[in-house]
C-alpha positions in Angstrom: -3.2 24.8 -19.3 -6.1 26.6 -17.7 -6.0 26.2 -13.9 -9.4 25.8 -12.2 -10.3 27.9 -9.3 -10.1 25.6 -6.3 -12.6 25.5 -3.4 -11.3 24.4 0.0 -12.8 22.8 3.0 -12.3 24.8 6.2 -10.9 23.0 9.1 -14.2 23.3 10.9 -15.9 21.2 8.2 -13.4 18.4 8.4 -14.8 15.3 10.0 -13.3 14.6 13.4 -12.3 11.1 12.4 -10.5 10.2 15.5 -13.5 10.5 17.8 -15.8 8.7 15.3 -13.9 5.4 15.2 -15.8 2.3 16.2 -14.6 -0.1 18.8 -12.0 -2.6 17.6 -12.8 -6.3 17.6 -9.6 -7.3 19.4 -10.0 -6.9 23.2 -7.5 -4.6 24.8 -6.5 -2.9 21.6 -4.6 0.4 22.1 -2.5 2.7 20.0 -0.3 5.8 20.4 -1.2 9.2 18.9 0.9 12.1 17.5 0.2 15.7 16.6 2.8 17.5 14.5 3.2 21.3 14.2 6.1 22.0 11.9 7.6 25.1 10.4 10.4 24.8 7.8 12.5 27.4 6.0 13.9 26.1 2.7 17.0 27.2 0.9 16.2 25.9 -2.5 19.6 26.8 -4.0 21.6 24.7 -1.4 18.8 22.1 -1.2 18.8 22.5 2.6 16.2 23.6 5.1 15.9 24.4 8.8 13.0 22.9 10.7 11.1 23.5 14.0 8.7 21.0 15.4 6.3 20.8 18.3 5.2 17.2 18.7 2.5 16.1 21.1 2.8 12.4 21.8 0.0 10.5 23.7 1.0 7.3 25.5 -1.9 4.8 25.6 0.3 1.7 26.0 -0.5 0.8 29.6 3.2 1.2 30.5 5.6 4.1 31.1 8.1 5.0 28.4 11.7 5.9 29.4 12.8 6.2 25.8 11.3 7.2 22.5 12.6 6.9 18.9 12.4 8.9 15.7 13.3 8.0 12.1 15.8 10.2 10.2 15.3 8.7 6.8 17.5 11.2 4.9 20.6 9.7 6.7 20.3 6.6 4.6 21.6 8.6 1.6 25.2 8.6 2.8 28.1 6.5 1.7 28.5 3.6 4.2 24.9 3.5 5.2 23.0 0.3 5.5 21.1 1.2 2.4 24.4 1.7 0.6 25.7 -1.7 1.7 22.4 -3.4 0.8 22.7 -2.1 -2.8 26.3 -3.4 -3.0 25.4 -6.9 -1.8 21.9 -7.9 -3.2 22.0 -9.8 -6.4 19.4 -7.7 -8.2 19.5 -4.2 -6.8 16.9 -1.6 -7.7 18.2 -0.2 -11.0 17.2 3.3 -10.1 19.6 3.2 -7.2 22.7 1.9 -9.0 24.9 2.6 -12.0 25.7 -0.4 -14.3 29.4 -0.3 -15.1 29.2 -3.5 -17.1 26.9 -4.6 -19.9 23.2 -5.6 -20.0 24.3 -9.3 -20.2 27.0 -9.0 -17.6 26.0 -6.1 -15.3 28.4 -4.7 -12.7 26.4 -2.5 -10.4 27.7 0.4 -8.5 25.7 2.0 -5.6 24.8 5.6 -6.4 24.7 6.3 -2.7 28.3 5.2 -2.4 29.4 7.8 -4.9 27.6 10.8 -3.4 29.7 13.8 -2.6 29.2 15.8 0.7 26.9 18.4 -0.9 24.8 15.6 -2.6 24.1 13.4 0.5 21.1 13.6 2.7 21.1 14.2 6.4 19.0 15.3 9.3 20.9 16.8 12.2 19.2 17.5 15.5 20.1 20.9 17.0 17.9 20.9 20.1 15.4 18.6 21.6 13.3 19.0 24.8 10.4 17.2 26.3 8.0 19.1 28.5 10.6 21.9 28.5 13.4 19.7 29.9 16.5 18.8 28.0 16.9 15.2 26.8 19.8 12.9 26.0 19.8 11.6 22.5 22.0 9.8 20.0 21.8 9.1 16.3 22.5 5.6 15.0 22.1 5.5 11.2 18.5 6.4 10.5 17.3 6.0 14.1 17.3 8.8 16.7 17.2 7.4 20.2 15.9 9.8 22.9 16.4 9.1 26.6 13.8 11.0 28.6 14.5 13.0 31.8 11.2 11.8 33.2 9.3 8.7 31.8 6.0 9.4 30.0 3.4 7.6 32.0 0.4 5.7 30.6 -2.4 8.1 29.8 0.0 11.1 29.6 0.7 13.4 26.6 4.2 14.7 26.3 5.3 17.8 24.4 8.5 17.5 22.3 10.1 20.6 20.9 12.8 20.1 18.3 15.0 22.1 16.0 16.9 20.4 13.2 18.6 21.1 9.9 18.5 18.9 6.8 20.0 18.5 3.4 17.9 17.0 0.6 19.8 14.1 -1.1 20.1 13.5 -4.8 17.0 11.7 -6.1 17.9 8.1 -5.7 14.8 6.5 -3.9 11.5 8.2 -3.4 12.8 11.4 -1.8 15.3 13.9 -3.2 16.1 16.7 -5.5 16.2 17.1 -9.3 14.4 13.9 -10.3 14.9 12.3 -13.7 11.8 14.2 -14.9 13.1 17.5 -13.7 11.1 18.0 -10.4 13.2 20.2 -8.1 12.1 18.9 -4.7 10.3 15.6 -3.9 10.0 15.8 -0.1 9.1 12.4 1.2 10.4 11.0 4.6 11.7 14.6 5.1 11.0 15.2 8.8 12.1 13.4 12.0 9.2 11.0 12.4 8.1 9.4 15.6 8.6 5.6 15.4 5.7 3.2 15.9 5.2 1.6 19.3 2.5 -1.0 19.7 1.8 -4.4 21.2 4.8 -5.8 19.3 7.2 -3.2 20.7 9.1 -0.4 19.0 9.5 -0.7 15.2 13.0 0.4 14.6 13.9 -0.8 11.2 16.9 0.9 9.6 15.8 2.4 6.3 17.2 0.2 3.5 14.7 1.1 0.8 11.4 -0.6 1.8 8.4 1.1 3.3 7.0 2.3 6.6 4.7 2.4 9.6 3.9 5.3 12.0 1.3 6.3 14.5 -1.8 8.3 13.4 -2.1 11.9 14.2 -2.8 15.5 13.0 -0.4 17.6 11.0 0.0 21.4 10.9 2.8 22.2 8.4 4.1 25.6 7.3 6.7 25.8 4.5 8.6 28.9 3.6 9.9 28.6 0.0 10.9 30.8 -2.9 7.8 32.6 -4.1 8.1 31.3 -7.7 7.6 27.7 -6.6 4.3 25.8 -6.6 3.8 23.1 -3.9 1.7 20.0 -3.9 1.2 18.3 -0.5 -0.8 16.2 1.9 -3.8 17.7 3.6 -5.7 20.9 2.9 -4.0 24.1 1.8 -5.1 26.8 4.2 -4.0 29.9 2.2 -4.5 29.4 -1.5 -4.9 33.1 -2.2 -1.4 33.8 -0.9 0.6 31.4 -3.0 1.2 30.6 -6.7 -0.8 28.0 -8.6 -4.1 27.4 -6.9 -6.2 30.5 -7.7 -6.1 32.5 -10.9 -6.3 35.9 -9.1 -4.0 34.9 -6.2 -1.7 37.6 -4.9 1.5 35.9 -3.8 2.5 37.2 -0.4 6.3 37.2 0.0 8.7 38.0 2.7 12.4 38.0 1.8 11.3 36.6 -1.6 9.6 33.6 0.1 6.0 32.6 0.1 4.4 30.8 3.0 2.5 27.5 2.4 0.2 26.3 5.2 -1.3 22.8 5.2 -3.4 20.9 7.7 -4.3 17.3 7.8 -6.2 15.1 10.3 -5.6 11.5 11.2 -2.9 10.6 8.8 0.5 8.9 9.5 2.8 10.5 6.9 3.0 13.9 5.3 4.6 14.5 1.9 5.2 17.6 -0.3 6.9 18.4 -3.6 7.8 21.7 -5.2 8.9 23.1 -8.6 8.5 26.5 -10.2 7.1 24.9 -13.4 4.3 22.9 -11.6 0.7 23.5 -12.7 -2.4 22.5 -10.7 -5.7 21.1 -11.8 -8.6 19.8 -9.7 -11.9 18.0 -9.9 -14.5 16.7 -7.5 -16.0 13.2 -7.3 -19.7 12.7 -7.1 -19.2 12.0 -3.4 -17.5 15.4 -2.9 -13.8 14.4 -2.7 -11.6 17.1 -4.2 -8.8 15.5 -6.3 -5.8 17.7 -7.3 -3.1 17.0 -9.8 0.2 18.9 -9.6 2.5 18.2 -12.5 5.0 19.5 -15.1 3.2 20.4 -18.4 6.2 19.2 -20.6 4.2 18.6 -23.8 0.6 18.3 -25.2 0.5 14.5 -24.7 1.5 14.8 -21.1 -1.1 17.5 -20.5 -3.8 15.5 -22.2 -3.0 12.4 -20.2 -3.1 14.2 -16.9 -6.4 15.9 -17.9 -7.9 12.5 -18.7 -6.5 10.9 -15.6 -8.0 13.4 -13.1 -11.5 12.6 -14.3 -10.9 8.8 -14.0 -9.4 9.4 -10.6 -12.6 11.0 -9.2 -14.4 7.9 -10.5 -11.9 5.8 -8.7 -12.5 7.3 -5.3 -16.3 6.8 -5.6 -15.8 3.2 -6.8 -13.6 2.3 -3.9 -15.7 4.1 -1.4 -18.5 1.7 -2.4 -16.5 -1.4 -2.5 -14.0 -0.9 0.4 -15.4 1.8 2.7 -15.9 5.5 2.4 -12.8 7.6 1.7 -12.8 9.8 4.9 -10.7 12.8 4.0 -11.8 15.9 1.9 -8.9 15.9 -0.6 -6.4 13.7 -2.4 -3.4 15.2 -4.3 -1.5 13.4 -7.1 1.9 15.0 -7.4 4.6 14.4 -10.0 7.8 13.6 -8.3 10.0 10.9 -6.9 11.1 7.9 -9.0 8.0 5.7 -9.5 5.0 5.8 -7.2 4.7 6.0 -3.5 1.7 6.5 -1.2 1.5 9.1 1.7 -1.3 10.6 3.7 -3.9 12.0 1.3 -1.3 12.3 -1.4 1.1 10.4 -3.7 4.3 11.1 -5.5 4.4 9.5 -9.0 6.5 9.9 -12.1 4.4 11.6 -14.7 5.9 11.2 -18.2 3.9 8.1 -18.9 1.4 6.9 -21.5 -2.3 7.2 -20.4 -2.7 3.6 -19.2 0.5 3.6 -17.3 -0.4 7.0 -15.7 -3.9 5.9 -14.7 -2.5 2.5 -13.4 0.0 4.1 -11.1 -2.5 6.7 -9.9 -5.0 3.9 -9.2 -2.4 1.8 -7.3 -1.2 4.7 -5.1 -4.7 6.0 -4.5 -5.8 2.5 -3.5 -3.2 2.7 -0.8 -5.5 5.2 0.8 -7.3 2.1 2.0 -4.7 -0.6 2.3 -2.0 1.3 4.1 -3.1 4.8 4.9 -6.6 4.1 6.4 -5.5 1.0 8.2 -1.9 1.9 9.1 -0.6 -1.5 7.9 2.9 -2.3 8.9 4.6 -2.3 5.5 7.9 -3.5 7.0 6.2 -6.7 8.5 3.1 -7.4 6.4 4.1 -6.1 3.0 1.7 -8.4 1.2 -1.2 -7.1 3.2 -0.3 -3.6 2.0 0.9 -4.1 -1.6 -1.1 -7.2 -2.4 -4.4 -5.9 -1.3 -3.7 -2.6 -3.0 -2.9 -4.4 -6.2 -6.2 -6.3 -5.9 -8.1 -3.0 -5.5 -6.2 -1.4 -8.4 -6.9 -4.2 -10.8 -10.6 -4.2 -10.1 -10.7 -0.4 -10.6 -8.7 -0.6 -13.8 -11.1 -3.2 -15.3 -14.2 -1.4 -14.2 -13.3 2.3 -14.8 -10.5 2.3 -17.4 -11.2 -0.8 -19.5 -15.0 -0.6 -19.0 -15.2 -4.4 -18.9 -18.5 -4.6 -17.0 -19.2 -8.1 -15.6 -16.0 -10.2 -15.4 -16.5 -13.8 -16.4 -13.5 -15.3 -14.7 -10.7 -14.3 -12.3 -10.0 -10.6 -12.6 -6.6 -11.1 -10.9 -5.3 -13.5 -13.5 -2.2 -11.4 -14.2 -1.2 -11.6 -10.5 -1.7 -15.3 -10.5 0.6 -15.7 -13.5 3.3 -13.6 -11.7 2.9 -15.8 -8.6 3.1 -19.1 -10.7 6.4 -17.8 -12.2 7.8 -17.1 -8.8 6.6 -20.4 -7.3 8.3 -22.3 -10.0 11.5 -20.1 -10.0 13.1 -21.5 -6.9 13.3 -18.0 -5.5 10.1 -18.0 -3.5 10.4 -17.3 0.3 7.7 -17.3 2.9 5.4 -14.3 2.5 5.7 -13.7 6.3 9.4 -12.7 5.8 10.1 -9.1 6.9 10.2 -6.9 3.9 13.8 -5.9 4.2 15.2 -9.4 4.4 14.2 -11.0 1.1 17.2 -12.4 -0.8 16.1 -10.8 -4.0 14.0 -7.8 -5.1 12.4 -10.2 -7.6 11.1 -12.3 -4.7 10.0 -9.4 -2.6 8.0 -7.7 -5.4 6.2 -10.9 -6.5 5.5 -12.0 -3.0 4.2 -8.6 -1.9 2.3 -7.5 -5.0 1.3 -10.7 -6.8 1.0 -13.4 -4.2 -0.7 -10.9 -1.9 -3.4 -10.2 -4.5 -3.7 -13.9 -5.1 -4.4 -14.4 -1.4 -7.3 -12.0 -1.5 -8.8 -13.3 -4.7 -8.4 -17.0 -3.6 -10.0 -16.1 -0.3 -13.1 -15.3 -2.3 -12.9 -18.7 -3.9 -12.9 -20.3 -0.4 -15.6 -18.2 1.4 -17.6 -17.1 -1.6 -17.4 -13.8 -3.6 -20.3 -12.1 -1.8 -18.7 -13.0 1.6 -15.4 -11.5 0.4 -17.1 -8.3 -0.5 -18.9 -8.2 2.9 -15.5 -8.9 4.6 -13.9 -5.9 3.1 -16.7 -3.5 4.2 -16.9 -5.0 7.7 -13.1 -4.8 8.1 -13.3 -1.1 7.2 -16.0 -0.5 9.8 -14.1 -2.2 12.6 -10.5 -1.4 11.8 -10.2 2.0 10.1 -7.5 4.2 11.7 -6.3 1.3 13.9 -3.2 -0.5 12.6 -4.8 -4.0 12.2 -2.8 -7.1 11.5 -3.6 -9.8 8.9 -5.0 -11.9 11.7 -7.6 -9.2 12.3 -8.6 -9.4 8.6 -8.8 -13.2 8.9 -11.0 -13.0 12.0 -13.4 -10.7 10.2 -13.6 -13.1 7.2 -14.3 -16.0 9.5 -17.0 -14.0 11.3 -18.6 -13.0 8.0 -18.4 -16.5 6.4 -18.6 -18.9 9.3 -15.6 -20.7 7.8 -12.3 -21.5 9.7 -9.4 -20.0 7.8 -6.4 -20.7 10.1 -5.0 -23.4 7.7 -5.2 -21.1 4.6 -3.6 -18.1 6.1 -0.9 -20.2 7.8 0.1 -22.2 4.7 -0.2 -19.5 2.1 1.7 -16.8 4.2 4.1 -18.8 6.3 5.2 -21.5 3.9 6.1 -21.9 0.2 3.9 -24.9 -0.2 2.1 -25.1 -3.6 -1.4 -26.1 -4.6 -1.6 -28.9 -7.2 -4.8 -30.9 -7.9 -5.3 -33.3 -10.8 -8.0 -35.3 -12.5 -6.5 -38.8 -12.4 -9.3 -40.9 -14.0 -12.8 -40.5 -15.5 -15.2 -43.3 -16.2 -18.9 -43.5 -17.0 -19.6 -43.6 -13.2 -16.7 -42.1 -11.4 -14.2 -39.1 -11.4 -11.0 -39.7 -9.4 -9.3 -36.6 -8.1 -5.8 -36.4 -6.6 -4.1 -33.8 -4.4 -0.5 -34.0 -5.7 0.8 -31.3 -3.3 1.0 -30.7 0.4 -1.6 -27.8 0.4 -5.2 -28.9 0.7 -8.0 -26.7 -0.7 -11.8 -27.0 -1.3 -12.7 -27.7 -4.9 -15.3 -26.7 -7.4 -15.6 -29.3 -10.1 -17.8 -28.6 -13.2 -19.0 -31.6 -15.1 -20.7 -31.5 -18.5 -22.4 -34.7 -19.4 -22.8 -36.3 -22.8 -26.5 -35.3 -22.8 -25.5 -31.6 -22.6 -26.5 -31.1 -18.9 -24.1 -29.7 -16.4 -23.5 -30.2 -12.7 -21.2 -28.3 -10.3 -19.8 -30.5 -7.5 -18.6 -28.6 -4.5 -16.1 -30.4 -2.2 -15.5 -28.5 1.1 -12.3 -28.9 3.0 -12.8 -30.5 6.4 -10.6 -27.9 8.0 -13.0 -25.2 7.0 -15.7 -26.5 9.3 -18.2 -24.9 7.0 -19.3 -24.4 3.4 -19.2 -21.4 1.1 -22.6 -20.4 -0.3 -23.6 -20.9 -3.9 -22.0 -18.3 -6.2 -23.8 -16.6 -9.1 -21.1 -16.2 -11.8 -22.3 -16.4 -15.4 -20.4 -19.7 -15.9 -22.6 -21.3 -13.2 -26.0 -20.1 -14.6 -28.5 -22.9 -15.0 -26.0 -25.3 -13.5 -27.1 -27.7 -10.7 -24.9 -27.4 -7.6 -24.2 -30.5 -5.5 -22.4 -30.3 -2.2 -20.4 -33.4 -1.4 -18.8 -34.8 1.7 -15.8 -32.8 2.8 -12.2 -33.8 1.8 -9.4 -33.6 4.3 -5.7 -33.0 4.0 -4.4 -36.4 5.1 -6.3 -38.1 2.3 -4.5 -37.9 -1.1 -7.5 -38.8 -3.4 -11.2 -38.4 -3.7 -13.9 -40.0 -5.8 -16.9 -38.3 -7.2 -19.7 -40.7 -8.2 -21.8 -39.6 -11.2 -25.1 -41.0 -12.5 -24.4 -40.0 -16.1 -21.5 -40.2 -18.5 -19.1 -37.2 -18.2 -18.1 -35.4 -21.4 -15.8 -32.8 -19.8 -14.6 -32.3 -16.3 -13.0 -29.0 -15.1 -11.5 -28.3 -11.7 -12.2 -24.6 -10.8 -13.7 -23.1 -14.0 -13.5 -19.7 -12.3 -9.6 -19.9 -12.3 -9.4 -18.6 -8.8 -7.7 -21.7 -7.3 -3.9 -21.0 -7.4 -3.0 -24.3 -8.9 0.6 -24.3 -10.1 0.0 -27.0 -12.7 -3.3 -26.4 -14.5 -2.7 -28.9 -17.4 -4.1 -31.7 -15.3 -7.2 -29.8 -14.2 -9.4 -30.6 -17.1 -10.6 -33.7 -18.9 -12.4 -34.0 -22.3 -13.8 -37.2 -23.6 
């Protein structure tokens, strides 16, 4: 495959995003800041490396800190770890992480972590650690490094940590590791000691059991010394493309002791990933808005090469599409790297498996790239508000797939209908738990994935049903303006939606997130003069009811919910064209039924013709005479 000559943004041209952030809506908001300068020397044969780090940590909390904490994620890949025990005791473990010793019908799962030998495990061992030049006291407990400081870091101070550590890359079991199933040598995710998040809710010290992450925003300056034959894909902007393999056709690889040096910089991200393999090839393209997208992958056959070639063009369209709908992508580059065991987002980069058909490849790229907004730009706490991360990302991904890949144009009904079906299946399965549950604590992976991905997407789409589609689009853009680079909570998103729409949303977010209550409305009776509706559940919602009369005319009755203390504006979907809209008196949650009075004989009656109301029993939502 012919590799394009790549142009790079110099550091001087990169937007100083940190200083450009607008004031947050929430009074008294604060956040910590980190700046990493790391240098790692890799022994690719032993799958080990030595690391040096200088970390500048800015304390903006309003209090002094006597302790700080780091995550050592590699330590989870050891027999006896919490992740190991989680695999042994959950009813439906991630099949990538276990070996089935039984049959498909009667599986007997064995944790792959529990069977690792000493030279296959992962670890991160701290050799030295000082703060402002003074020695610290520290201890390691699983995947958490607790550091007791000789002198507390005062509010407004920036402390300098200097650390040396050694690490062993584990077998590829989850996200990070060596020798993936597709043959990628090194997938380096969660590879460095990472400062834990400290915010208004305290320290976030979740043991790594397989879910996702949160970390403070900061700048990264990373140098990697690796065998000269390897090609690297990473977060940030490569500073020396002419000195390494893969990025320029006439590059002259500079090697010392048979190792090339890779130098990357990135601004205002909260995680840094890289992957390396001697067989990697690099391609790149620019979006119309000037975002440089890279692909780094294994060219195993013609179909794979063709799929990746097509995918990179669609990916540039994706970033322009999302920049219009959800706020401008603020970094100069994005790198799509083959590696890991599925798909996972990181700062300005992703690791994905690459041996896929075209639709699957584009779908996973769109999903992980969408995380550039809902996770990376907003620093969402994926361990606490997993649906806000995965659900909103799934919402973005589906819109992009239909617009860019499937070229559907105007969508007549609910574009998130697949997510709704997944949610309905979960809601009726008996395995649903409140969506506010911490990500690690779901009883089943089935429950977690459907809550986070499907129900989260339903929450976003159904919000448009409540406040109106145009208000939903305005909410996404205003939320971006206020909360980019700021670690917002779901309540912050709710407050923006309330401000945009003038509608109270406390009831909706509370019931849909914190309970497993279900929506179920029904058409109980239709006469020539009346339509009787019933709320058969304990979850009240506003209703759109479309009536077609026997004379061929149509009328859309809109019934607000009293708790909204407002009304959504008239929407302009094709199904409502040339349809009279009548706003009725509000309904309230303590009243189980509601009567619509009509002046003509109804022929058909339909509750929510747009299919955005997440009603678990739709069979009773329509009437035909």
